[in-house]
PyMOL Python script that loads the backbone (N, CA, C, O; Angstrom):
from pymol import cmd

cmd.read_pdbstr("""\
ATOM      1  N   UNK A   1       0.811  -1.187   0.000  1.00  0.00           N
ATOM      2  CA  UNK A   1       0.000   0.000   0.000  1.00  0.00           C
ATOM      3  C   UNK A   1       0.856   1.253   0.000  1.00  0.00           C
ATOM      4  O   UNK A   1       0.598   2.190  -0.756  1.00  0.00           O
ATOM      5  N   UNK A   2       1.864   1.270   0.837  1.00  0.00           N
ATOM      6  CA  UNK A   2       2.700   2.452   0.947  1.00  0.00           C
ATOM      7  C   UNK A   2       3.480   2.695  -0.340  1.00  0.00           C
ATOM      8  O   UNK A   2       3.611   3.834  -0.788  1.00  0.00           O
ATOM      9  N   UNK A   3       3.994   1.628  -0.929  1.00  0.00           N
ATOM     10  CA  UNK A   3       4.759   1.766  -2.162  1.00  0.00           C
ATOM     11  C   UNK A   3       3.869   2.297  -3.290  1.00  0.00           C
ATOM     12  O   UNK A   3       4.292   3.150  -4.070  1.00  0.00           O
ATOM     13  N   UNK A   4       2.652   1.797  -3.371  1.00  0.00           N
ATOM     14  CA  UNK A   4       1.712   2.276  -4.387  1.00  0.00           C
ATOM     15  C   UNK A   4       1.418   3.763  -4.177  1.00  0.00           C
ATOM     16  O   UNK A   4       1.380   4.528  -5.141  1.00  0.00           O
ATOM     17  N   UNK A   5       1.211   4.173  -2.927  1.00  0.00           N
ATOM     18  CA  UNK A   5       0.957   5.578  -2.613  1.00  0.00           C
ATOM     19  C   UNK A   5       2.146   6.438  -3.046  1.00  0.00           C
ATOM     20  O   UNK A   5       1.960   7.518  -3.608  1.00  0.00           O
ATOM     21  N   UNK A   6       3.342   5.969  -2.792  1.00  0.00           N
ATOM     22  CA  UNK A   6       4.541   6.702  -3.167  1.00  0.00           C
ATOM     23  C   UNK A   6       4.610   6.903  -4.678  1.00  0.00           C
ATOM     24  O   UNK A   6       4.836   8.019  -5.146  1.00  0.00           O
ATOM     25  N   UNK A   7       4.420   5.846  -5.431  1.00  0.00           N
ATOM     26  CA  UNK A   7       4.491   5.947  -6.888  1.00  0.00           C
ATOM     27  C   UNK A   7       3.383   6.827  -7.455  1.00  0.00           C
ATOM     28  O   UNK A   7       3.628   7.601  -8.381  1.00  0.00           O
ATOM     29  N   UNK A   8       2.193   6.725  -6.928  1.00  0.00           N
ATOM     30  CA  UNK A   8       1.095   7.566  -7.404  1.00  0.00           C
ATOM     31  C   UNK A   8       1.315   9.029  -7.049  1.00  0.00           C
ATOM     32  O   UNK A   8       0.819   9.921  -7.738  1.00  0.00           O
ATOM     33  N   UNK A   9       2.046   9.273  -5.994  1.00  0.00           N
ATOM     34  CA  UNK A   9       2.352  10.648  -5.606  1.00  0.00           C
ATOM     35  C   UNK A   9       3.196  11.375  -6.635  1.00  0.00           C
ATOM     36  O   UNK A   9       3.203  12.605  -6.678  1.00  0.00           O
ATOM     37  N   UNK A  10       3.900  10.634  -7.454  1.00  0.00           N
ATOM     38  CA  UNK A  10       4.703  11.244  -8.513  1.00  0.00           C
ATOM     39  C   UNK A  10       3.832  11.767  -9.650  1.00  0.00           C
ATOM     40  O   UNK A  10       4.274  12.596 -10.445  1.00  0.00           O
ATOM     41  N   UNK A  11       2.604  11.286  -9.724  1.00  0.00           N
ATOM     42  CA  UNK A  11       1.732  11.616 -10.848  1.00  0.00           C
ATOM     43  C   UNK A  11       0.615  12.598 -10.501  1.00  0.00           C
ATOM     44  O   UNK A  11      -0.038  13.114 -11.408  1.00  0.00           O
ATOM     45  N   UNK A  12       0.378  12.869  -9.231  1.00  0.00           N
ATOM     46  CA  UNK A  12      -0.757  13.724  -8.878  1.00  0.00           C
ATOM     47  C   UNK A  12      -0.319  14.968  -8.114  1.00  0.00           C
ATOM     48  O   UNK A  12       0.815  15.074  -7.647  1.00  0.00           O
ATOM     49  N   UNK A  13      -1.253  15.899  -8.004  1.00  0.00           N
ATOM     50  CA  UNK A  13      -0.949  17.150  -7.310  1.00  0.00           C
ATOM     51  C   UNK A  13      -0.873  16.912  -5.804  1.00  0.00           C
ATOM     52  O   UNK A  13      -1.319  15.882  -5.298  1.00  0.00           O
ATOM     53  N   UNK A  14      -0.304  17.877  -5.108  1.00  0.00           N
ATOM     54  CA  UNK A  14      -0.035  17.731  -3.671  1.00  0.00           C
ATOM     55  C   UNK A  14      -1.321  17.585  -2.860  1.00  0.00           C
ATOM     56  O   UNK A  14      -1.348  16.842  -1.879  1.00  0.00           O
ATOM     57  N   UNK A  15      -2.371  18.276  -3.252  1.00  0.00           N
ATOM     58  CA  UNK A  15      -3.636  18.186  -2.504  1.00  0.00           C
ATOM     59  C   UNK A  15      -4.232  16.781  -2.601  1.00  0.00           C
ATOM     60  O   UNK A  15      -4.653  16.212  -1.594  1.00  0.00           O
ATOM     61  N   UNK A  16      -4.265  16.233  -3.792  1.00  0.00           N
ATOM     62  CA  UNK A  16      -4.794  14.871  -3.972  1.00  0.00           C
ATOM     63  C   UNK A  16      -3.942  13.851  -3.228  1.00  0.00           C
ATOM     64  O   UNK A  16      -4.463  12.905  -2.637  1.00  0.00           O
ATOM     65  N   UNK A  17      -2.641  14.050  -3.262  1.00  0.00           N
ATOM     66  CA  UNK A  17      -1.745  13.114  -2.586  1.00  0.00           C
ATOM     67  C   UNK A  17      -1.924  13.199  -1.060  1.00  0.00           C
ATOM     68  O   UNK A  17      -1.870  12.182  -0.368  1.00  0.00           O
ATOM     69  N   UNK A  18      -2.133  14.396  -0.554  1.00  0.00           N
ATOM     70  CA  UNK A  18      -2.376  14.557   0.875  1.00  0.00           C
ATOM     71  C   UNK A  18      -3.642  13.857   1.324  1.00  0.00           C
ATOM     72  O   UNK A  18      -3.671  13.232   2.384  1.00  0.00           O
ATOM     73  N   UNK A  19      -4.688  13.961   0.520  1.00  0.00           N
ATOM     74  CA  UNK A  19      -5.951  13.285   0.831  1.00  0.00           C
ATOM     75  C   UNK A  19      -5.758  11.773   0.819  1.00  0.00           C
ATOM     76  O   UNK A  19      -6.217  11.078   1.725  1.00  0.00           O
ATOM     77  N   UNK A  20      -5.080  11.264  -0.208  1.00  0.00           N
ATOM     78  CA  UNK A  20      -4.837   9.819  -0.307  1.00  0.00           C
ATOM     79  C   UNK A  20      -3.982   9.325   0.858  1.00  0.00           C
ATOM     80  O   UNK A  20      -4.218   8.235   1.380  1.00  0.00           O
ATOM     81  N   UNK A  21      -2.993  10.115   1.269  1.00  0.00           N
ATOM     82  CA  UNK A  21      -2.138   9.734   2.399  1.00  0.00           C
ATOM     83  C   UNK A  21      -2.950   9.642   3.687  1.00  0.00           C
ATOM     84  O   UNK A  21      -2.773   8.716   4.479  1.00  0.00           O
ATOM     85  N   UNK A  22      -3.831  10.601   3.885  1.00  0.00           N
ATOM     86  CA  UNK A  22      -4.684  10.591   5.073  1.00  0.00           C
ATOM     87  C   UNK A  22      -5.615   9.405   5.102  1.00  0.00           C
ATOM     88  O   UNK A  22      -5.833   8.803   6.154  1.00  0.00           O
ATOM     89  N   UNK A  23      -6.170   9.064   3.946  1.00  0.00           N
ATOM     90  CA  UNK A  23      -7.075   7.911   3.868  1.00  0.00           C
ATOM     91  C   UNK A  23      -6.334   6.615   4.176  1.00  0.00           C
ATOM     92  O   UNK A  23      -6.854   5.755   4.887  1.00  0.00           O
ATOM     93  N   UNK A  24      -5.130   6.473   3.649  1.00  0.00           N
ATOM     94  CA  UNK A  24      -4.346   5.262   3.910  1.00  0.00           C
ATOM     95  C   UNK A  24      -3.948   5.180   5.383  1.00  0.00           C
ATOM     96  O   UNK A  24      -4.018   4.110   5.988  1.00  0.00           O
ATOM     97  N   UNK A  25      -3.538   6.291   5.949  1.00  0.00           N
ATOM     98  CA  UNK A  25      -3.172   6.306   7.367  1.00  0.00           C
ATOM     99  C   UNK A  25      -4.364   5.914   8.235  1.00  0.00           C
ATOM    100  O   UNK A  25      -4.219   5.136   9.178  1.00  0.00           O
ATOM    101  N   UNK A  26      -5.525   6.443   7.923  1.00  0.00           N
ATOM    102  CA  UNK A  26      -6.741   6.105   8.662  1.00  0.00           C
ATOM    103  C   UNK A  26      -7.026   4.606   8.581  1.00  0.00           C
ATOM    104  O   UNK A  26      -7.370   3.980   9.583  1.00  0.00           O
ATOM    105  N   UNK A  27      -6.884   4.041   7.399  1.00  0.00           N
ATOM    106  CA  UNK A  27      -7.107   2.602   7.203  1.00  0.00           C
ATOM    107  C   UNK A  27      -6.108   1.779   8.025  1.00  0.00           C
ATOM    108  O   UNK A  27      -6.493   0.817   8.689  1.00  0.00           O
ATOM    109  N   UNK A  28      -4.842   2.154   7.982  1.00  0.00           N
ATOM    110  CA  UNK A  28      -3.815   1.398   8.692  1.00  0.00           C
ATOM    111  C   UNK A  28      -3.960   1.496  10.209  1.00  0.00           C
ATOM    112  O   UNK A  28      -3.703   0.525  10.921  1.00  0.00           O
ATOM    113  N   UNK A  29      -4.369   2.661  10.703  1.00  0.00           N
ATOM    114  CA  UNK A  29      -4.528   2.825  12.145  1.00  0.00           C
ATOM    115  C   UNK A  29      -5.713   2.043  12.696  1.00  0.00           C
ATOM    116  O   UNK A  29      -5.802   1.836  13.907  1.00  0.00           O
ATOM    117  N   UNK A  30      -6.613   1.611  11.840  1.00  0.00           N
ATOM    118  CA  UNK A  30      -7.767   0.830  12.275  1.00  0.00           C
ATOM    119  C   UNK A  30      -7.528  -0.681  12.182  1.00  0.00           C
ATOM    120  O   UNK A  30      -8.400  -1.468  12.549  1.00  0.00           O
ATOM    121  N   UNK A  31      -6.361  -1.087  11.696  1.00  0.00           N
ATOM    122  CA  UNK A  31      -6.103  -2.508  11.475  1.00  0.00           C
ATOM    123  C   UNK A  31      -5.829  -3.260  12.784  1.00  0.00           C
ATOM    124  O   UNK A  31      -5.376  -2.679  13.770  1.00  0.00           O
ATOM    125  N   UNK A  32      -6.109  -4.529  12.765  1.00  0.00           N
ATOM    126  CA  UNK A  32      -5.836  -5.399  13.912  1.00  0.00           C
ATOM    127  C   UNK A  32      -4.334  -5.456  14.183  1.00  0.00           C
ATOM    128  O   UNK A  32      -3.916  -5.521  15.339  1.00  0.00           O
ATOM    129  N   UNK A  33      -3.525  -5.433  13.134  1.00  0.00           N
ATOM    130  CA  UNK A  33      -2.075  -5.475  13.283  1.00  0.00           C
ATOM    131  C   UNK A  33      -1.579  -4.248  14.055  1.00  0.00           C
ATOM    132  O   UNK A  33      -0.682  -4.360  14.891  1.00  0.00           O
ATOM    133  N   UNK A  34      -2.149  -3.102  13.782  1.00  0.00           N
ATOM    134  CA  UNK A  34      -1.771  -1.878  14.501  1.00  0.00           C
ATOM    135  C   UNK A  34      -2.155  -1.986  15.981  1.00  0.00           C
ATOM    136  O   UNK A  34      -1.366  -1.638  16.859  1.00  0.00           O
ATOM    137  N   UNK A  35      -3.362  -2.467  16.247  1.00  0.00           N
ATOM    138  CA  UNK A  35      -3.801  -2.611  17.641  1.00  0.00           C
ATOM    139  C   UNK A  35      -2.878  -3.551  18.414  1.00  0.00           C
ATOM    140  O   UNK A  35      -2.517  -3.274  19.558  1.00  0.00           O
ATOM    141  N   UNK A  36      -2.501  -4.657  17.786  1.00  0.00           N
ATOM    142  CA  UNK A  36      -1.610  -5.621  18.442  1.00  0.00           C
ATOM    143  C   UNK A  36      -0.232  -5.007  18.680  1.00  0.00           C
ATOM    144  O   UNK A  36       0.363  -5.212  19.738  1.00  0.00           O
ATOM    145  N   UNK A  37       0.270  -4.266  17.716  1.00  0.00           N
ATOM    146  CA  UNK A  37       1.588  -3.637  17.864  1.00  0.00           C
ATOM    147  C   UNK A  37       1.605  -2.629  19.005  1.00  0.00           C
ATOM    148  O   UNK A  37       2.558  -2.592  19.783  1.00  0.00           O
ATOM    149  N   UNK A  38       0.569  -1.818  19.112  1.00  0.00           N
ATOM    150  CA  UNK A  38       0.488  -0.831  20.190  1.00  0.00           C
ATOM    151  C   UNK A  38       0.375  -1.524  21.544  1.00  0.00           C
ATOM    152  O   UNK A  38       1.028  -1.122  22.508  1.00  0.00           O
ATOM    153  N   UNK A  39      -0.450  -2.559  21.617  1.00  0.00           N
ATOM    154  CA  UNK A  39      -0.609  -3.298  22.875  1.00  0.00           C
ATOM    155  C   UNK A  39       0.719  -3.925  23.299  1.00  0.00           C
ATOM    156  O   UNK A  39       1.090  -3.865  24.471  1.00  0.00           O
ATOM    157  N   UNK A  40       1.433  -4.526  22.346  1.00  0.00           N
ATOM    158  CA  UNK A  40       2.719  -5.147  22.660  1.00  0.00           C
ATOM    159  C   UNK A  40       3.729  -4.103  23.139  1.00  0.00           C
ATOM    160  O   UNK A  40       4.506  -4.364  24.057  1.00  0.00           O
ATOM    161  N   UNK A  41       3.717  -2.935  22.524  1.00  0.00           N
ATOM    162  CA  UNK A  41       4.622  -1.863  22.934  1.00  0.00           C
ATOM    163  C   UNK A  41       4.373  -1.468  24.386  1.00  0.00           C
ATOM    164  O   UNK A  41       5.311  -1.382  25.178  1.00  0.00           O
ATOM    165  N   UNK A  42       3.129  -1.231  24.731  1.00  0.00           N
ATOM    166  CA  UNK A  42       2.824  -0.794  26.095  1.00  0.00           C
ATOM    167  C   UNK A  42       3.013  -1.907  27.123  1.00  0.00           C
ATOM    168  O   UNK A  42       3.286  -1.632  28.291  1.00  0.00           O
ATOM    169  N   UNK A  43       2.870  -3.157  26.698  1.00  0.00           N
ATOM    170  CA  UNK A  43       3.087  -4.282  27.603  1.00  0.00           C
ATOM    171  C   UNK A  43       4.540  -4.735  27.609  1.00  0.00           C
ATOM    172  O   UNK A  43       4.899  -5.677  28.316  1.00  0.00           O
ATOM    173  N   UNK A  44       5.377  -4.063  26.820  1.00  0.00           N
ATOM    174  CA  UNK A  44       6.807  -4.357  26.722  1.00  0.00           C
ATOM    175  C   UNK A  44       7.063  -5.828  26.396  1.00  0.00           C
ATOM    176  O   UNK A  44       7.834  -6.510  27.070  1.00  0.00           O
ATOM    177  N   UNK A  45       6.400  -6.289  25.352  1.00  0.00           N
ATOM    178  CA  UNK A  45       6.571  -7.673  24.910  1.00  0.00           C
ATOM    179  C   UNK A  45       6.677  -7.711  23.393  1.00  0.00           C
ATOM    180  O   UNK A  45       6.271  -6.766  22.716  1.00  0.00           O
ATOM    181  N   UNK A  46       7.227  -8.809  22.851  1.00  0.00           N
ATOM    182  CA  UNK A  46       7.259  -8.921  21.394  1.00  0.00           C
ATOM    183  C   UNK A  46       5.823  -9.017  20.865  1.00  0.00           C
ATOM    184  O   UNK A  46       4.942  -9.567  21.525  1.00  0.00           O
ATOM    185  N   UNK A  47       5.613  -8.489  19.702  1.00  0.00           N
ATOM    186  CA  UNK A  47       4.264  -8.542  19.164  1.00  0.00           C
ATOM    187  C   UNK A  47       4.016  -9.848  18.418  1.00  0.00           C
ATOM    188  O   UNK A  47       4.946 -10.448  17.880  1.00  0.00           O
ATOM    189  N   UNK A  48       2.801 -10.270  18.389  1.00  0.00           N
ATOM    190  CA  UNK A  48       2.374 -11.471  17.674  1.00  0.00           C
ATOM    191  C   UNK A  48       1.492 -11.015  16.532  1.00  0.00           C
ATOM    192  O   UNK A  48       0.322 -10.699  16.748  1.00  0.00           O
ATOM    193  N   UNK A  49       2.029 -10.974  15.315  1.00  0.00           N
ATOM    194  CA  UNK A  49       1.237 -10.481  14.206  1.00  0.00           C
ATOM    195  C   UNK A  49       1.715 -11.038  12.889  1.00  0.00           C
ATOM    196  O   UNK A  49       2.666 -11.817  12.827  1.00  0.00           O
ATOM    197  N   UNK A  50       1.039 -10.624  11.838  1.00  0.00           N
ATOM    198  CA  UNK A  50       1.351 -11.142  10.514  1.00  0.00           C
ATOM    199  C   UNK A  50       2.601 -10.487   9.931  1.00  0.00           C
ATOM    200  O   UNK A  50       3.386 -11.158   9.262  1.00  0.00           O
ATOM    201  N   UNK A  51       2.802  -9.192  10.171  1.00  0.00           N
ATOM    202  CA  UNK A  51       3.957  -8.492   9.639  1.00  0.00           C
ATOM    203  C   UNK A  51       5.146  -8.630  10.580  1.00  0.00           C
ATOM    204  O   UNK A  51       4.984  -8.805  11.788  1.00  0.00           O
ATOM    205  N   UNK A  52       6.325  -8.549  10.014  1.00  0.00           N
ATOM    206  CA  UNK A  52       7.535  -8.681  10.827  1.00  0.00           C
ATOM    207  C   UNK A  52       8.238  -7.361  10.951  1.00  0.00           C
ATOM    208  O   UNK A  52       9.280  -7.275  11.601  1.00  0.00           O
TER     209      UNK A  52
END
""", "prot")
cmd.dss("prot")
cmd.show_as("cartoon", "prot")
cmd.util.cbc("prot")
cmd.orient("prot")
């Protein structure tokens, strides 16, 4: 997702790219992987998730 956003940013204006970046960030912050990572950080333990 991030790589696609980066490449598309080369082709569009700054306003459109800012909107797309915000939408992607919103999507990622709502993911189960994000919740697990934050919980692991505060519990000072390794995280158990799909991404490494």
